[in-house]
VOSEKE-982480 format. One record per residue: residue number from 1; residue in three letters; x, y, z of N, C-alpha, C in turn. Coordinates in steps of 0.02 Angstrom, whole numbers. Example, Ala and Ser with C-alpha at 12.3 -4.5 7.8 and 13.67 -1.06 7.14 Angstrom:
BEGIN
{1; 'ALA'; {660; -284; 390}; {615; -225; 390}; {660; -165; 390}}
{2; 'SER'; {642; -112; 354}; {684; -53; 357}; {645; 2; 394}}
# end
This chain:
BEGIN
{1; 'MET'; {281; 2418; 3058}; {311; 2425; 3123}; {260; 2423; 3179}}
{2; 'SER'; {273; 2371; 3217}; {217; 2363; 3276}; {229; 2416; 3331}}
{3; 'LYS'; {181; 2427; 3377}; {188; 2485; 3419}; {243; 2475; 3475}}
{4; 'TYR'; {261; 2410; 3480}; {320; 2391; 3527}; {384; 2419; 3499}}
{5; 'ASN'; {391; 2416; 3438}; {455; 2426; 3409}; {464; 2505; 3383}}
{6; 'ALA'; {410; 2537; 3386}; {408; 2615; 3372}; {442; 2648; 3427}}
{7; 'VAL'; {474; 2701; 3418}; {506; 2747; 3460}; {445; 2781; 3497}}
{8; 'ASN'; {432; 2775; 3570}; {379; 2808; 3599}; {398; 2874; 3626}}
{9; 'PRO'; {355; 2928; 3598}; {377; 2995; 3622}; {380; 3005; 3696}}
{10; 'ARG'; {328; 2966; 3734}; {335; 2975; 3802}; {396; 2946; 3833}}
{11; 'LYS'; {426; 2890; 3795}; {488; 2862; 3832}; {548; 2910; 3812}}
{12; 'ILE'; {547; 2939; 3758}; {595; 2997; 3744}; {587; 3055; 3800}}
{13; 'HIS'; {530; 3075; 3802}; {528; 3130; 3852}; {548; 3108; 3930}}
{14; 'ASN'; {532; 3045; 3940}; {555; 3017; 4013}; {635; 3015; 4008}}
{15; 'MET'; {664; 2989; 3955}; {734; 2987; 3955}; {765; 3057; 3959}}
{16; 'ASN'; {733; 3105; 3923}; {759; 3176; 3925}; {757; 3204; 3996}}
{17; 'LEU'; {695; 3182; 4030}; {689; 3212; 4098}; {750; 3178; 4144}}
{18; 'ILE'; {756; 3119; 4146}; {816; 3084; 4176}; {875; 3114; 4161}}
{19; 'ARG'; {898; 3129; 4101}; {966; 3161; 4076}; {957; 3228; 4115}}
{20; 'ASN'; {902; 3266; 4111}; {903; 3331; 4138}; {913; 3327; 4209}}
{21; 'LEU'; {884; 3284; 4240}; {896; 3266; 4318}; {961; 3251; 4323}}
{22; 'GLN'; {996; 3210; 4293}; {1060; 3196; 4313}; {1103; 3257; 4302}}
{23; 'LEU'; {1097; 3298; 4244}; {1131; 3352; 4240}; {1117; 3408; 4298}}
{24; 'SER'; {1060; 3408; 4315}; {1036; 3453; 4377}; {1066; 3437; 4447}}
{25; 'GLU'; {1076; 3372; 4457}; {1093; 3351; 4509}; {1177; 3360; 4514}}
{26; 'SER'; {1207; 3356; 4458}; {1285; 3373; 4453}; {1286; 3446; 4468}}
{27; 'ALA'; {1233; 3489; 4436}; {1235; 3558; 4452}; {1217; 3577; 4520}}
{28; 'THR'; {1173; 3539; 4556}; {1160; 3545; 4618}; {1224; 3535; 4672}}
{29; 'GLY'; {1262; 3486; 4651}; {1322; 3484; 4693}; {1361; 3544; 4692}}
{30; 'ARG'; {1358; 3592; 4637}; {1393; 3652; 4630}; {1351; 3702; 4668}}
{31; 'GLN'; {1292; 3700; 4667}; {1239; 3748; 4710}; {1212; 3714; 4759}}
{32; 'GLU'; {1239; 3720; 4813}; {1214; 3691; 4875}; {1147; 3707; 4897}}
{33; 'GLY'; {1121; 3764; 4890}; {1060; 3792; 4909}; {996; 3759; 4878}}
{34; 'ARG'; {1001; 3735; 4815}; {942; 3704; 4780}; {937; 3633; 4789}}
{35; 'GLY'; {965; 3609; 4831}; {972; 3524; 4838}; {903; 3502; 4855}}
{36; 'GLU'; {873; 3530; 4901}; {806; 3506; 4925}; {751; 3505; 4874}}
{37; 'ASN'; {759; 3566; 4827}; {704; 3571; 4772}; {716; 3515; 4725}}
{38; 'MET'; {776; 3506; 4714}; {794; 3452; 4660}; {772; 3371; 4688}}
{39; 'ASP'; {777; 3366; 4757}; {752; 3304; 4785}; {678; 3289; 4773}}
{40; 'ASP'; {640; 3352; 4782}; {570; 3358; 4768}; {553; 3345; 4696}}
{41; 'GLY'; {587; 3375; 4649}; {583; 3369; 4583}; {592; 3295; 4558}}
{42; 'THR'; {646; 3275; 4601}; {668; 3199; 4579}; {607; 3154; 4601}}
{43; 'LYS'; {586; 3166; 4652}; {524; 3117; 4678}; {472; 3132; 4641}}
{44; 'ILE'; {455; 3189; 4613}; {397; 3196; 4568}; {404; 3164; 4502}}
{45; 'ILE'; {466; 3163; 4480}; {491; 3134; 4416}; {483; 3062; 4418}}
{46; 'LEU'; {510; 3036; 4475}; {506; 2960; 4494}; {436; 2936; 4500}}
{47; 'GLU'; {394; 2978; 4535}; {319; 2959; 4537}; {285; 2957; 4472}}
{48; 'ARG'; {303; 3012; 4424}; {269; 3005; 4373}; {296; 2951; 4324}}
{49; 'MET'; {352; 2941; 4328}; {394; 2876; 4293}; {356; 2808; 4322}}
{50; 'ASP'; {343; 2806; 4389}; {309; 2746; 4417}; {239; 2747; 4389}}
{51; 'LYS'; {205; 2804; 4394}; {132; 2807; 4368}; {128; 2781; 4290}}
{52; 'ASP'; {178; 2808; 4255}; {177; 2793; 4185}; {188; 2717; 4176}}
{53; 'ALA'; {247; 2690; 4215}; {253; 2618; 4211}; {187; 2576; 4231}}
{54; 'ARG'; {154; 2601; 4279}; {89; 2565; 4302}; {43; 2567; 4254}}
{55; 'GLU'; {37; 2627; 4223}; {-14; 2634; 4168}; {-2; 2590; 4107}}
{56; 'ARG'; {70; 2592; 4092}; {89; 2552; 4034}; {81; 2481; 4046}}
{57; 'GLU'; {88; 2461; 4108}; {81; 2385; 4128}; {15; 2370; 4122}}
{58; 'SER'; {-31; 2415; 4151}; {-102; 2408; 4149}; {-127; 2402; 4080}}
{59; 'ARG'; {-97; 2444; 4037}; {-126; 2435; 3964}; {-102; 2364; 3934}}
{60; 'TYR'; {-45; 2352; 3949}; {-21; 2289; 3917}; {-65; 2231; 3940}}
{61; 'HIS'; {-76; 2231; 4011}; {-118; 2184; 4043}; {-184; 2181; 4006}}
{62; 'ASN'; {-213; 2244; 4003}; {-280; 2245; 3972}; {-281; 2221; 3891}}
{63; 'ASP'; {-230; 2243; 3862}; {-220; 2216; 3795}; {-209; 2142; 3790}}
{64; 'ALA'; {-184; 2110; 3842}; {-166; 2040; 3842}; {-244; 2017; 3857}}
{65; 'LYS'; {-277; 2043; 3897}; {-344; 2009; 3915}; {-387; 2016; 3857}}
{66; 'GLU'; {-391; 2073; 3822}; {-429; 2075; 3768}; {-408; 2031; 3703}}
{67; 'ARG'; {-345; 2010; 3702}; {-316; 1963; 3657}; {-345; 1899; 3673}}
{68; 'GLU'; {-334; 1883; 3743}; {-361; 1824; 3764}; {-431; 1809; 3752}}
{69; 'SER'; {-473; 1860; 3770}; {-545; 1857; 3758}; {-560; 1845; 3686}}
{70; 'ARG'; {-524; 1880; 3643}; {-541; 1876; 3568}; {-523; 1806; 3543}}
{71; 'TYR'; {-463; 1777; 3573}; {-448; 1714; 3550}; {-498; 1668; 3582}}
{72; 'ARG'; {-521; 1668; 3640}; {-570; 1624; 3672}; {-641; 1623; 3631}}
{73; 'THR'; {-662; 1687; 3614}; {-720; 1695; 3574}; {-709; 1660; 3505}}
{74; 'GLU'; {-653; 1670; 3473}; {-636; 1639; 3411}; {-638; 1569; 3412}}
{75; 'MET'; {-610; 1540; 3473}; {-612; 1469; 3479}; {-673; 1434; 3489}}
{76; 'ILE'; {-713; 1475; 3530}; {-783; 1452; 3537}; {-823; 1454; 3478}}
{77; 'GLU'; {-814; 1499; 3431}; {-845; 1515; 3364}; {-823; 1454; 3325}}
{78; 'GLN'; {-754; 1440; 3326}; {-729; 1388; 3273}; {-759; 1320; 3304}}
{79; 'ASP'; {-766; 1312; 3362}; {-786; 1246; 3392}; {-860; 1231; 3372}}
{80; 'ARG'; {-901; 1305; 3374}; {-974; 1281; 3356}; {-972; 1271; 3280}}
{81; 'LYS'; {-933; 1308; 3237}; {-936; 1291; 3170}; {-915; 1218; 3157}}
{82; 'TRP'; {-864; 1189; 3187}; {-845; 1121; 3181}; {-894; 1077; 3199}}
{83; 'ARG'; {-926; 1088; 3257}; {-994; 1043; 3275}; {-1043; 1046; 3222}}
{84; 'GLU'; {-1055; 1108; 3199}; {-1114; 1116; 3143}; {-1095; 1076; 3083}}
{85; 'GLU'; {-1032; 1086; 3062}; {-1006; 1050; 3005}; {-1010; 974; 3013}}
{86; 'MET'; {-994; 946; 3079}; {-987; 879; 3091}; {-1068; 856; 3094}}
{87; 'ARG'; {-1110; 897; 3117}; {-1178; 872; 3118}; {-1202; 873; 3050}}
{88; 'GLU'; {-1191; 921; 3005}; {-1220; 917; 2937}; {-1183; 856; 2904}}
{89; 'ARG'; {-1121; 841; 2919}; {-1086; 779; 2876}; {-1119; 722; 2904}}
{90; 'GLU'; {-1140; 716; 2973}; {-1169; 661; 2997}; {-1236; 641; 2958}}
{91; 'GLU'; {-1274; 706; 2951}; {-1345; 700; 2923}; {-1333; 678; 2845}}
{92; 'ARG'; {-1278; 696; 2808}; {-1272; 675; 2741}; {-1260; 603; 2738}}
{93; 'ILE'; {-1211; 579; 2793}; {-1194; 510; 2786}; {-1255; 468; 2801}}
{94; 'LEU'; {-1292; 490; 2851}; {-1362; 451; 2868}; {-1407; 449; 2806}}
{95; 'ASN'; {-1412; 509; 2777}; {-1455; 512; 2715}; {-1427; 466; 2661}}
{96; 'ALA'; {-1364; 466; 2651}; {-1339; 420; 2599}; {-1350; 347; 2622}}
{97; 'ILE'; {-1333; 334; 2684}; {-1354; 261; 2704}; {-1428; 241; 2690}}
{98; 'LYS'; {-1473; 290; 2711}; {-1544; 279; 2700}; {-1558; 270; 2619}}
{99; 'GLU'; {-1529; 313; 2585}; {-1536; 304; 2511}; {-1519; 243; 2486}}
{100; 'GLY'; {-1454; 221; 2506}; {-1426; 155; 2490}; {-1475; 101; 2508}}
{101; 'SER'; {-1501; 107; 2580}; {-1540; 50; 2593}; {-1609; 52; 2561}}
{102; 'ASP'; {-1630; 111; 2541}; {-1698; 110; 2493}; {-1683; 88; 2431}}
{103; 'ARG'; {-1629; 102; 2402}; {-1620; 74; 2338}; {-1603; -2; 2336}}
{104; 'THR'; {-1572; -26; 2395}; {-1561; -99; 2396}; {-1632; -134; 2412}}
{105; 'GLU'; {-1670; -103; 2451}; {-1737; -135; 2462}; {-1775; -137; 2397}}
{106; 'LYS'; {-1771; -86; 2352}; {-1798; -86; 2290}; {-1777; -135; 2237}}
{107; 'LYS'; {-1707; -144; 2243}; {-1683; -196; 2208}; {-1702; -268; 2224}}
{108; 'ILE'; {-1707; -281; 2286}; {-1717; -336; 2320}; {-1794; -353; 2301}}
{109; 'SER'; {-1848; -301; 2309}; {-1908; -308; 2286}; {-1920; -332; 2214}}
{110; 'ALA'; {-1879; -292; 2172}; {-1877; -315; 2100}; {-1851; -376; 2088}}
{111; 'ILE'; {-1804; -401; 2117}; {-1775; -471; 2112}; {-1837; -518; 2140}}
{112; 'GLU'; {-1863; -506; 2190}; {-1920; -547; 2215}; {-1973; -560; 2167}}
{113; 'ASP'; {-1992; -495; 2137}; {-2052; -501; 2089}; {-2029; -530; 2024}}
{114; 'GLU'; {-1967; -530; 2007}; {-1934; -562; 1943}; {-1933; -642; 1964}}
{115; 'VAL'; {-1911; -658; 2023}; {-1914; -732; 2038}; {-1990; -756; 2044}}
{116; 'LYS'; {-2033; -713; 2060}; {-2105; -743; 2058}; {-2131; -748; 1991}}
{117; 'GLN'; {-2107; -705; 1948}; {-2125; -706; 1873}; {-2096; -777; 1847}}
{118; 'ILE'; {-2036; -781; 1864}; {-1999; -845; 1839}; {-2027; -909; 1858}}
{119; 'LYS'; {-2059; -907; 1926}; {-2085; -965; 1951}; {-2153; -979; 1908}}
{120; 'ALA'; {-2184; -917; 1900}; {-2252; -930; 1866}; {-2238; -952; 1798}}
{121; 'ASP'; {-2184; -920; 1764}; {-2171; -952; 1687}; {-2152; -1028; 1700}}
{122; 'VAL'; {-2107; -1052; 1738}; {-2095; -1115; 1752}; {-2152; -1157; 1763}}
{123; 'SER'; {-2192; -1134; 1812}; {-2252; -1170; 1827}; {-2298; -1186; 1766}}
{124; 'SER'; {-2305; -1126; 1727}; {-2354; -1136; 1671}; {-2306; -1176; 1615}}
{125; 'SER'; {-2245; -1178; 1607}; {-2217; -1233; 1570}; {-2220; -1300; 1589}}
{126; 'VAL'; {-2217; -1307; 1652}; {-2220; -1377; 1682}; {-2294; -1402; 1668}}
{127; 'GLN'; {-2337; -1355; 1681}; {-2416; -1378; 1665}; {-2417; -1393; 1597}}
{128; 'HIS'; {-2398; -1354; 1551}; {-2393; -1359; 1475}; {-2364; -1430; 1462}}
{129; 'ALA'; {-2302; -1433; 1485}; {-2274; -1508; 1475}; {-2311; -1564; 1501}}
{130; 'GLN'; {-2346; -1552; 1555}; {-2381; -1610; 1586}; {-2444; -1624; 1532}}
{131; 'SER'; {-2468; -1566; 1515}; {-2527; -1584; 1469}; {-2502; -1609; 1407}}
{132; 'LEU'; {-2442; -1592; 1387}; {-2425; -1623; 1323}; {-2398; -1704; 1334}}
{133; 'VAL'; {-2380; -1713; 1398}; {-2368; -1789; 1413}; {-2436; -1826; 1423}}
{134; 'THR'; {-2483; -1798; 1449}; {-2545; -1821; 1453}; {-2578; -1842; 1383}}
{135; 'ALA'; {-2578; -1780; 1342}; {-2601; -1794; 1277}; {-2559; -1837; 1231}}
{136; 'ASN'; {-2496; -1837; 1247}; {-2449; -1902; 1222}; {-2481; -1971; 1235}}
{137; 'LYS'; {-2489; -1975; 1299}; {-2511; -2040; 1320}; {-2582; -2060; 1293}}
{138; 'TRP'; {-2636; -2012; 1292}; {-2693; -2034; 1265}; {-2688; -2033; 1190}}
{139; 'GLY'; {-2640; -2001; 1159}; {-2625; -2011; 1092}; {-2599; -2080; 1083}}
{140; 'SER'; {-2554; -2110; 1118}; {-2524; -2166; 1107}; {-2576; -2224; 1126}}
{141; 'ILE'; {-2626; -2215; 1169}; {-2671; -2261; 1190}; {-2724; -2267; 1125}}
{142; 'GLY'; {-2736; -2202; 1102}; {-2785; -2192; 1045}; {-2756; -2232; 983}}
{143; 'THR'; {-2681; -2227; 973}; {-2646; -2253; 914}; {-2653; -2332; 923}}
{144; 'ILE'; {-2633; -2349; 979}; {-2641; -2422; 995}; {-2716; -2451; 984}}
{145; 'ALA'; {-2763; -2411; 1009}; {-2831; -2436; 999}; {-2851; -2443; 924}}
{146; 'ALA'; {-2827; -2386; 886}; {-2839; -2384; 819}; {-2802; -2446; 773}}
{147; 'ILE'; {-2742; -2455; 797}; {-2705; -2512; 766}; {-2739; -2574; 781}}
{148; 'VAL'; {-2760; -2588; 837}; {-2802; -2645; 867}; {-2865; -2644; 824}}
{149; 'ALA'; {-2903; -2592; 815}; {-2957; -2600; 773}; {-2952; -2608; 706}}
{150; 'LEU'; {-2898; -2584; 677}; {-2874; -2596; 614}; {-2862; -2670; 598}}
{151; 'ALA'; {-2819; -2695; 641}; {-2808; -2773; 644}; {-2870; -2816; 643}}
{152; 'ILE'; {-2911; -2789; 695}; {-2975; -2830; 695}; {-3021; -2821; 621}}
{153; 'THR'; {-3022; -2766; 608}; {-3051; -2760; 541}; {-3027; -2796; 481}}
{154; 'VAL'; {-2953; -2795; 477}; {-2928; -2834; 428}; {-2938; -2914; 436}}
{155; 'ILE'; {-2930; -2935; 503}; {-2945; -3002; 512}; {-3018; -3012; 492}}
{156; 'ILE'; {-3062; -2977; 508}; {-3135; -2992; 497}; {-3141; -2991; 415}}
{157; 'ALA'; {-3112; -2949; 388}; {-3114; -2933; 314}; {-3086; -2992; 277}}
{158; 'MET'; {-3029; -3032; 308}; {-3000; -3088; 278}; {-3045; -3149; 292}}
{159; 'ILE'; {-3081; -3144; 346}; {-3119; -3200; 362}; {-3179; -3199; 313}}
{160; 'GLN'; {-3206; -3153; 298}; {-3265; -3144; 249}; {-3233; -3157; 178}}
{161; 'LEU'; {-3184; -3146; 171}; {-3156; -3159; 94}; {-3149; -3231; 83}}
{162; 'LYS'; {-3134; -3272; 126}; {-3113; -3348; 115}; {-3176; -3387; 91}}
{163; 'PRO'; {-3209; -3389; 66}; {-3268; -3439; 53}; {-3250; -3497; 20}}
# end
């Protein structure tokens, strides 16, 4: 039960004072001589009630100020936490981007190295093929020269065999 819903003993006391005051005033009507004392008593009770009301209003006002101050402090703390989390999240994102960029650069570098290796392999294959073509040309020339030499040898041998 909150403090606002609970029965306040001071409130009960004030209500009893008012009830007693009303009873006393009706009794005052019967006893004419005590009327002035009751007016002073009524003034004192009313002053006390006003003072109590002001004190209660002051407490409520102070409570509201304290709640507002706590709320403001909590909001500032929550804002600070959100900013910190946002900064950490931003750092994680930037680190992830940097790591992704580094991995991409490594992959590109590896691909470049592989392309260089492939070029070197192709170049060596081309040189080998060119040397084979050159060897084939010289082999063909040598074969033609051998056939011509053989033909000349056969012709010379035939000429010498004719007597």
